[in-house]
C-alpha positions in Angstrom: -11.9 17.5 2.1 -9.1 15.7 0.4 -9.2 11.9 1.0 -6.3 9.6 1.9 -5.8 8.3 -1.6 -5.7 11.9 -2.8 -3.3 12.9 -0.2 -0.9 9.8 -0.9 -1.2 10.7 -4.6 -0.1 14.3 -4.0 2.9 13.0 -1.9 3.9 10.7 -4.7 3.6 13.3 -7.4 5.6 16.0 -5.6 8.3 13.9 -4.2 11.5 13.5 -6.1 14.8 11.7 -5.5 16.4 15.0 -4.3 13.7 15.2 -1.5 14.7 12.0 0.0 17.0 11.8 3.1 20.4 10.3 2.4 19.7 7.5 4.9 16.6 6.5 2.7 18.3 6.5 -0.6 21.2 4.6 0.9 19.0 2.0 2.4 16.8 1.6 -0.7 20.0 0.7 -2.8 21.0 -2.0 -0.2 17.5 -3.4 -0.1 17.2 -3.7 -3.8 20.5 -5.5 -3.9 19.6 -7.9 -1.2 16.3 -8.6 -2.9 18.0 -9.5 -6.1 20.2 -11.8 -4.2 17.3 -13.5 -2.6 15.6 -13.9 -6.1 18.7 -15.6 -7.4 18.8 -18.0 -4.5 15.0 -18.6 -4.9 15.7 -20.5 -8.0 17.1 -23.4 -5.8 13.5 -24.1 -4.6 10.7 -26.0 -6.3 8.5 -22.9 -5.9 11.1 -20.8 -7.7 11.4 -23.3 -10.6 7.7 -23.6 -11.0 7.0 -19.7 -11.2 10.0 -19.3 -13.5 8.8 -22.0 -15.9 5.2 -20.5 -15.8 6.4 -17.0 -16.6 8.2 -18.4 -19.6 5.1 -20.2 -20.8 3.0 -17.1 -20.4 5.7 -15.0 -22.1 4.5 -11.8 -23.6 6.7 -9.0 -25.0 10.4 -9.2 -23.8 10.1 -6.3 -21.4 11.6 -7.4 -18.2 14.0 -10.0 -16.9 13.3 -13.1 -14.8 16.1 -12.4 -12.2 18.9 -15.0 -12.3 18.1 -16.0 -15.9 18.7 -14.6 -19.4 14.9 -14.7 -20.1 12.6 -11.7 -20.5 8.9 -11.8 -20.3 6.2 -9.2 -20.0 6.5 -6.6 -17.2 3.5 -8.0 -15.3 4.8 -11.6 -15.6 8.3 -10.6 -14.4 6.8 -8.8 -11.5 4.9 -12.0 -10.4 7.9 -14.2 -10.8 10.5 -12.1 -9.2 8.3 -11.4 -6.2 7.8 -15.2 -5.8 11.6 -15.8 -6.2 12.5 -13.2 -3.6 10.3 -14.7 -1.0 10.8 -18.4 -1.9 13.4 -19.1 0.7 11.9 -16.7 3.2 15.3 -14.9 3.0 13.8 -11.5 2.0 14.4 -8.6 4.3 11.6 -7.2 6.5 10.5 -3.6 6.8 9.8 -2.4 10.2 6.1 -1.5 9.6 5.3 -3.5 6.4 7.2 -6.7 7.3 7.1 -9.0 4.2 5.9 -6.2 2.0 9.4 -5.9 0.5 9.4 -8.4 -2.3 5.9 -7.2 -3.4 7.2 -3.7 -3.9 10.7 -4.4 -5.0 9.6 -6.8 -7.7 7.0 -4.4 -9.1 9.4 -1.5 -9.2 12.3 -3.5 -10.8 10.2 -5.0 -13.5 8.6 -1.7 -14.6 11.8 0.2 -14.2 13.5 -2.2 -16.7 10.4 -2.0 -19.1 10.7 1.8 -19.3 14.5 2.1 -18.9 14.2 4.2 -15.7 17.2 5.8 -14.2 18.8 4.6 -11.0 17.5 7.7 -9.1 14.1 7.2 -10.5 14.2 3.5 -9.3 15.3 4.5 -5.8 12.6 7.2 -5.5 9.9 4.8 -6.7 11.1 2.0 -4.2 11.1 4.5 -1.3 7.6 6.0 -2.0 6.2 2.4 -2.5 7.5 1.0 0.8 6.6 4.1 2.7 3.0 4.0 1.6 2.8 0.2 2.1 4.2 0.5 5.7 2.0 3.4 6.6 -1.2 1.8 5.5 -0.3 -1.5 7.4 0.5 0.5 10.5 -2.8 2.2 10.4 -4.6 -1.2 10.7 -4.2 -1.9 14.5 -3.1 -5.4 15.4 -1.3 -6.2 12.2 2.1 -6.3 13.6 4.2 -9.0 15.2 2.5 -10.9 18.1 2.7 -10.2 21.7 3.3 -12.7 24.5 1.2 -13.6 27.5 2.4 -16.4 29.8 4.6 -17.9 27.0 1.6 -18.0 24.5 1.9 -16.2 21.1 -1.0 -13.8 20.5 -1.9 -13.3 17.0 -4.6 -10.9 15.6 -7.7 -12.4 14.2 -6.7 -11.2 10.6 -3.1 -10.3 9.3 -1.5 -10.2 5.9 0.1 -8.1 3.2 -2.8 -6.6 1.2 -1.4 -3.1 1.7 1.8 -4.1 -0.1 0.0 -3.9 -3.4 -1.1 -0.3 -2.7 2.5 0.6 -2.2 3.6 -1.3 -5.4 1.0 0.6 -7.4 2.1 3.9 -6.0 5.7 3.4 -6.7 4.9 2.0 -10.3 2.7 5.1 -10.8 5.7 7.3 -9.8 8.0 5.5 -12.5 5.4 6.2 -15.1 5.3 9.9 -14.2 1.5 9.7 -13.8 -0.4 12.8 -12.8 -2.0 13.1 -9.4 -5.4 11.9 -10.3 -3.9 8.8 -12.1 -1.8 8.0 -9.1 -4.9 8.1 -6.9 -6.6 5.8 -9.4 -3.7 3.4 -9.3 -3.9 3.1 -5.5 -7.7 2.7 -5.7 -7.5 0.0 -8.4 -4.8 -1.9 -6.4 -7.0 -1.9 -3.4 -9.6 -4.0 -5.3 -7.0 -6.3 -6.8 -4.6 -6.9 -3.9 -4.5 -10.4 -2.2 -6.5 -11.1 0.9 -4.9 -11.0 4.3 -4.1 -14.7 4.8 -1.2 -14.7 7.3 -3.3 -15.8 10.3 -4.5 -18.9 8.5 -0.9 -19.8 7.5 0.1 -19.7 11.2 -2.3 -22.6 12.0 -1.4 -24.6 8.9 1.0 -27.6 8.9 2.8 -28.3 6.8 3.5 -25.0 5.2 2.5 -24.7 1.6 4.0 -22.6 -1.2 1.2 -20.0 -0.8 2.5 -19.2 2.8 1.0 -15.9 4.0 0.1 -14.6 0.6 2.3 -15.0 -2.5 4.2 -11.7 -3.0 4.2 -12.2 -6.8 0.5 -11.8 -7.0 0.7 -8.5 -5.0 3.5 -7.2 -7.3 1.6 -8.2 -10.4 -1.5 -6.3 -9.0 0.5 -3.3 -8.3 2.1 -3.1 -11.8 -1.2 -3.8 -13.5 -3.1 -1.1 -11.4 -0.6 1.6 -12.5 -0.6 0.6 -16.2 -4.4 0.5 -16.1 -4.4 4.0 -14.5 -2.1 5.3 -17.2 -4.5 4.1 -19.8 -7.5 5.8 -18.2 -8.9 3.1 -16.0 -10.6 4.8 -13.0 -10.2 3.3 -9.6 -11.9 3.9 -6.3 -10.3 7.1 -4.9 -12.4 6.9 -1.9 -10.8 3.6 -1.1 -10.1 4.4 2.6 -13.4 6.4 3.4 -16.7 5.2 4.8 -17.9 2.2 6.8 -16.8 -0.3 4.2 -13.3 1.1 3.2 -10.1 -0.8 2.6 -9.6 -1.7 6.3 -13.1 -3.4 6.3 -12.7 -5.6 3.1 -9.2 -6.7 4.2 -10.7 -8.2 7.3 -10.7 -5.5 10.0 -13.2 -3.6 12.2 -13.6 0.1 12.2 -12.1 0.3 15.8 -8.9 -1.2 14.3 -8.4 1.4 11.7 -6.6 4.6 12.5 -6.4 6.7 9.3 -4.3 9.4 10.8 -1.3 7.0 10.8 -1.3 6.8 7.1 -0.7 10.6 6.5 0.8 12.1 9.7 4.3 13.4 9.1 4.1 12.4 5.5 7.2 13.5 3.7 9.0 14.6 6.9 9.0 11.5 8.9 10.2 8.5 7.0 9.8 4.7 7.8 10.9 3.0 4.6 14.5 2.9 5.6 13.9 0.8 8.8 14.9 -2.6 7.5 15.8 -5.9 9.1 18.1 -8.1 7.0 18.1 -11.8 7.6 21.4 -13.7 8.0 19.8 -17.0 7.0 16.8 -18.4 5.2 13.9 -19.1 7.5 12.1 -21.8 5.7 10.4 -22.6 2.4 
């Protein structure tokens, strides 16, 4: 029986720009522009200044731009920096299922697309696939959405965060690289072992808020890009990432009863969620 990673890889491999509904392609374009604007604004923060300076120090081949500057660094360094810049003001858009997965996925896709000279259509398709997979994986882990209310008290799940965003970033990056199905599955499997832990619940109880917040999107974006590049070179990942008693849901902090694998793949390719985006009118904090 085909595992979830293989099913997702098949979905990535067979889905082209022409297969996307118009409402998906339209929203991916808007979301990319919004994210670039957030990254430019992110330079006004200390966090943005620090990550941009670090990227310049790390350097590497001049493959991809630090958004808002004339500087180019390696693709992986640009993905890290731009993910941080997009989130620095907490101005980044929210996806309905993945929430703050947007800067992780968008930063990874933009950096790699520039490196390889991808077309606009390829960029949009990769973005849609990345956000679709990230949101679906997150939705399958029960209790990871916005809190409920009980007698005026906010109820948060014991573990929450954005580990799944790196998987989406890897899938979208693999699409840009035109990896074959097995390589896409490997990229997803590699990202599952590289992604940041789910730290949002700790952030909720932490005062004052630090720059690390609920998990730096730059780290997740860098992991996604790196996973796809490794898979392209023959690095083998865990394609059984979601299966067994100790799968992805377990090592990102959940119990078996909180994992509904069917939500990842049901309606795949026919029912889309990546276009369900909430745009912020104002920054929400550093």
